[in-house]
N, C-alpha and C positions, 0 to 999 in steps of 0.2 A: 474449432473450439471457440468458446465465448471470450469476450473481452474481460468479463468479470466472473471469477471462478474461485471456488473453494474446493480443495482436494486433500486427500490423505497421501497422495503420491508425491514423489519429489518434484519440485518446481524446475522447469526448464526455461531459463531466461531467454535463450534464443527463440523459443516458441512464443513467448510473450512479445518480444520485439517484432517477430513476423506477424503476429496478430494485429498489432497497432499499425504496422505498415500497410497491411492488407485493408484494414478498415479505413485508413486515411485515403487510400487509393480509391476504394469504392465510393467514398464521399467526395471524391475529386478535390481533395485538399492537397496543396503543395507541401512536400516534405523536404526540408533542407536541414533538419536537425532531428536526431533521435536521442533521447536521454533515457537511461535505465538506472534503476536502483534495485539492489538485491540486499535484503536484510537477512543476516545469518545469526544463528544461535552462538552466543559468545560465552567465553569463560576466561577469567573469573568475572563475576558480577557482584558489585558491592563487597569486594574482598573475599568472596566465597567461591570455591571451585564448583561450577555448574556441572551436573551430571547429565541432565536432559531437561527439555521443556515439553509440556503437553498443552496443546491449543484446543479450545472448544469454541464453537460459534453457534449462533442462531442463524442458520444458512439463508433462509428466505429474506430475513431483514438485512443481513450483511450484504447480500447482492443488491438490494434496494439502496442501501447506503453507498455502495460503490457507484451505483448509477447516479445518485444524488451528487456525489463528489465530482463525477464527470460533468454533470450539468453546471455545477458551480465553476468548474474550470472553464467551460465554454463561455460563461458570463464574463469572467476575468480576462481570459485569453482566447478570444474567438479563433477558431482554426486549429486549436490543439486537440489531438486525439489521445485518449488514455486507454491503457489495458492494465489490469491489476489481477494478480493471482495470489491467493493466500493459502498457506498450508495449514492443515489441521492434524490432530493426533500427536503421536510421540515423535519428537525431533531430537537428534543428537547434536552435540557441539559441532559447529561447522556447517550444518545443514541449513539450506535456505528456508526461511519462514514466509517471506513475501517478495514478490517481484513486481515492479512497477515499470512501465515503459510509456513514454510520452513522445509524440512526434508533432512537429510544427514547422512552419516556414522558416523561422529564425530561432537561434539557440536560446536567447534570453527567456522566451516564453516557455520553451520546453524544460529548461532547468527549473524555472519558478514553479511550473505546474507539477513537476515531479516532487519537489520539496513540499508543496502544498498538499499533495496527495498523501504522503506518508504521515504528515502531521494530522490531517483530518481523519485518517484511518485510526490513529491512536486516540483521537478525541471522541469519535462518534460511532465507530463500527462495533457491533455486538460480538466481539471476539475476546476471549479470556485466556490468559496465560498462567499456567501452573508450573512454577519453577522448582526443580529438585536439585539440591546441592548437598555437599558433604555435611551431614549433621541435621538435615531436615528438608522442609519444603515450605513453599508459600505461594498463595495466589497473588499474582502481581496485579495491582489495581488497574483495571481496564478502562474502557470508554465510559465516562460518566457524564459527558457534556450533552446538552440538548442539541440535537442536529439542527434545530431551527434558530439557535442563538446567533443572531446577526453580528453582535459585537465580537464574539469569539471567532467567528468566520472572518471578519475584517482584520482582526489581530493576526490571524494565521496568514492571511493574504499579505499583510505588511511584512511579516517575518520572512515569507517565502521570496519576496522581491529584493531582499538585502543581499 
């Protein structure tokens, strides 16, 4: 399975971790730390009981953006390996929408790269969230930032290192 993947099937965090480990091993990168993030559908949100979410994406561009994020991580934290899977379609409360795994020689880089990844996905990935709640629904504003915006990228890097 690919390091960067969009699927309508449930996400398996163990699989994402296995992928990042396998890729690091193939690249002869030393792994002393693995960090994982699992984003799940929550309720309530903004004081309303969430019934479900529906995710849509422009898949070819989303995968390119995931690859771009991986390249950015390599620039900031050489030796870090990233795997990222995002779920599309209808998700119920408690289901995983995104799984991120990073591996590195040391924990600080792995933690920072994982945080950086989720922030960049929210900023620049062409993935849109439709939230359904009691009494209505709304499209949650998605990625609006320019993927080439160096200032935003630097701000995200600084935030990830805190």
